[in-house]
Structure formats: structure tokens, C-alpha cells
C-alpha positions, -999 to +999 in steps of 0.1 A: -653+116+618-640+106+583-604+097+583-580+112+557-544+112+547-532+144+532-504+143+506-489+178+502-460+201+492-463+232+514-465+259+499-486+288+511-520+275+500-511+239+512-504+254+546-538+271+546-554+238+536-535+219+564-546+245+590-582+240+578-580+202+578-562+199+612-585+224+629-617+210+614-640+190+637-654+171+607-624+151+596-596+132+613-561+137+597-545+103+605-512+112+587-496+137+564-472+128+536-449+152+519-436+153+483-414+176+462-434+203+444-438+239+455-406+234+475-380+207+480-395+178+500-373+185+531-385+221+533-421+210+527-418+186+557-405+215+579-435+236+568-459+209+579-442+209+613-448+247+614-485+241+608-488+213+633-471+232+661-493+262+655-524+239+658-510+221+688-511+188+668-475+176+667-490+141+675-500+137+638-474+115+621-456+130+591-440+108+564-415+124+540-418+112+505-403+115+470-376+142+464-379+143+427-404+135+400-405+101+383-388+112+351-387+150+348-361+173+363-375+188+395-387+224+391-401+240+423-426+268+425-406+289+449-410+318+426-447+317+436-444+307+473-410+322+483-378+304+489-390+291+523-424+281+508-442+303+532-439+338+516-403+345+530-416+345+566-387+323+577-403+308+607-379+291+631-373+254+625-394+230+647-369+207+664-392+188+687-408+169+657-392+146+632-405+128+601-413+091+607-385+067+599-405+049+571-408+070+540-442+082+526-444+057+497-438+027+519-462+040+545-489+043+518-481+008+505-484-007+540-514+013+552-535+004+522-524-032+521-559-039+533-593-022+530-594+010+551-621+035+560-596+063+550-595+087+521-566+105+504-565+142+496-536+152+474-525+189+473-493+185+453-477+164+425-488+128+425-453+113+428-459+096+461-492+081+450-479+068+417-448+053+433-469+036+459-493+023+432-464+006+414-456-013+447-492-019+456-516-017+427-546-023+450-544+010+469-574+024+450-595-006+460-586-001+496-594+035+502-627+054+506-623+085+484-595+101+463-596+139+460-569+156+440-562+193+437-548+195+402-555+198+366-577+220+345-606+215+321-615+248+304-595+272+325-561+283+314-531+268+331-510+284+359-475+272+347-481+268+310-510+278+287-527+244+293-513+229+325-518+232+363-486+230+383-492+198+403-497+177+372-471+196+351-444+191+378-447+153+375-469+144+345-458+108+344-470+103+380-503+121+372-508+100+341-502+067+360-526+076+388-554+085+364-548+053+344-541+028+372-557+040+405-590+021+400-608+047+422-628+077+409-605+107+410-624+137+422-605+164+404-606+199+420-588+218+393-583+254+383-619+257+368-631+259+404-601+270+424-597+302+404-630+313+419-615+311+454-597+345+457-585+355+491-589+393+487-575+422+507-610+428+520-613+392+533-578+395+548-587+427+566-618+410+579-597+382+593-575+406+611-605+424+627-623+391+637-592+374+651-561+395+651-537+366+660-549+344+632-555+373+608-520+387+612-505+352+607-525+349+574-513+384+564-477+373+570-478+342+549-500+356+520-483+389+514-458+373+490-486+354+473-506+386+469-477+403+451-471+373+429-507+371+417-508+409+410-476+407+390-485+376+370-523+378+365-534+412+378-554+396+405-559+418+436-556+390+462-544+355+458-560+323+445-559+297+473-563+264+454-556+237+480-581+247+508-609+241+483-600+204+480-602+200+517-635+219+519-650+199+491-640+167+508-658+178+539-689+191+520-695+178+485-722+204+479-694+230+475-685+218+440-704+203+411-690+186+380-694+157+356-679+122+353-654+116+325-625+096+313-594+118+318-558+113+307-527+134+314-502+144+286-466+138+295-446+154+267-440+186+247-458+219+250-489+201+264-470+185+293-493+182+323-525+189+304-555+170+316-573+156+285-609+155+296-631+133+273-663+153+281-681+140+250-670+103+253-650+102+221-627+074+235-657+055+249-638+045+280-652+042+315-651+074+335-621+075+359-628+110+373-653+136+383-642+170+369-654+199+391-666+229+371-688+249+395-682+261+430-701+280+457-674+304+467-696+321+494-702+288+511-665+280+509-654+311+526-682+307+552-668+272+561-631+281+558-632+313+578-653+297+606-626+271+612-595+293+607-608+322+628-624+300+655-656+318+649-694+311+648-705+301+614-737+322+616-716+353+624-693+346+594-723+340+572-739+373+581-707+393+578-699+378+544-734+387+531-731+422+546-697+428+531-705+410+498-674+388+502-668+353+488 
């Protein structure tokens, strides 16, 4: 199995992504690192423990990372995810698991001090990665792949007209990673994640197929459903982060193009990904920008894992119900 470290800021859709990754038989999650973003980092760490206990995987080490962006004041997304980050479910704290003593940044610095057969998937702001790069500029040379849920090319932003939240929260970190990582950044941004809408029909299907898992999904997404209706008149919720995990597992899910990309750090364009699609700057490509996604295939893969179901059954049901 391919090894992966997941850097995240749970967050409802982060939790869905973690459930998918940890339960998947196709990847090995060797560690989870947390960063401030959707919620303060301490709360995000607790939400990771909630996920791991539910999956029976408290053995996976968790490293708590940066508590604030590199330069900007920290602004969480608790208006989107609830004050607890999980839709105001207020799950009890997990006391039998603690974060590792070493912080996330130093863990990444040490882990990638030599070449590894391990990739990184980032689901939140890039603060941990940028901070680790400053200490160890060779991280990009020592990892397999780097997949980042963040940014947007042609789609509108989700926290400003032009910016996606993860890069907007810490634009200096995102800019540094795109400039200095030295590994192609596979950017799974809003152009493709907006196509992954977890609808009321899909939710009800989950409840019918596996009531235990379905009702858990209903509990944590109810707040998210309400937010998306109020903000964008979407009936359902966009689940950004699971697509990054699914694409890592199966690259056929998304298609895009190679490009040089930079991130704006100031003013009304803060956090905007400047994608040089037509090579005006004539710089080597540092990213692959995803622009197309097979949403049906995504939901087939995603629901098979989350519902502990047979993929052929999920495939037939999705086709019959015209979902995904």
C-alpha cells in the first residue's frame, strides 16, 4: 500500500476525508498532522481523535502543528463547520489518545530528512508544510507525491470572490510552498470539488444502506447542509477534502493541466491562485491544476469505503438513482 501523511484542520469535510483514508485498504496513513484552519489547532487535533476512535485506529500517530498563520491573523471557518468543527455535534473528548510530544513541523522535518516512499495530502492551510520547508528545504525532493486540496482556477472562491479558504487563511504559507517545494503540487481546487455535492438523496441512501454510518454522517453534515443553503443555495453540501484523498488513490478521478502557479498574499486578491495557463511568465510548471472530475466514480469509491459496502452494489444503486 502507498504510504501517506495527511495534514488537516478538521472540519466536517476533513473528517469525512480522514474516515475515507483511514478505512481505505489502498493506502496506509502513517501519520496525521494538524494545523489551525477550520478550527483552532487544539480542537482540530481532538476531532482527529474522534475519527480515529470511530475507526478503531488510535494507533496512528497524531502530531499537532502550527496554531496561527505565518503572518496573517488567524480567522477560523467555524461559521461554516460549527464551533466544535463537527457541526455542533459536541462529541465527548477522547482521553485515551494524546498528540505526540514532537510538534508536526519538527516531525515533518525529521521524517523527510531522507528519501521516503511516502506522500503528503494537505487538507488545510499550508502553514505546517511551509514552516517545515524553511527548516528542511529538501522535503519536496524526499517525498513521493504532494496533493493539496486548495485554490481555484476558474471557479469563484468560497471565502472571497477569488480565493479558496485554505490558501486564503495563510497565503504566505501557500505562496512559499508553491515557490519552494520543488515537487509538483497536484492542486485539487474548487473547480473540481464544487462538483462533489453530498445531496439529501445520497445522505438518505447512506442511512438506508448502513444506518449506523448513515446516521453519523447525518449528524455531522446537518450544520454543513444549512450553511450551504444559506450561503450558496446549494441543496446539500460540497465535500471538498474527500476528493483529494480519492484522487490520490485513483488519479483517473480528476484531469487537469500542468502550469506554473503562484499565490497572491495581499489586498483584495489575498489567497488567489494565479495560474499561468498560457505560459506568459515562461516558468517551469510547478503544479497540475485539476479542472475535470468524474463525480459518479468518486461517490462509487467513497460510499463503498464509508458504508462498508460492495462496490458493484454501490455502482448499480448510483446508476439507478442517478446520484453522483
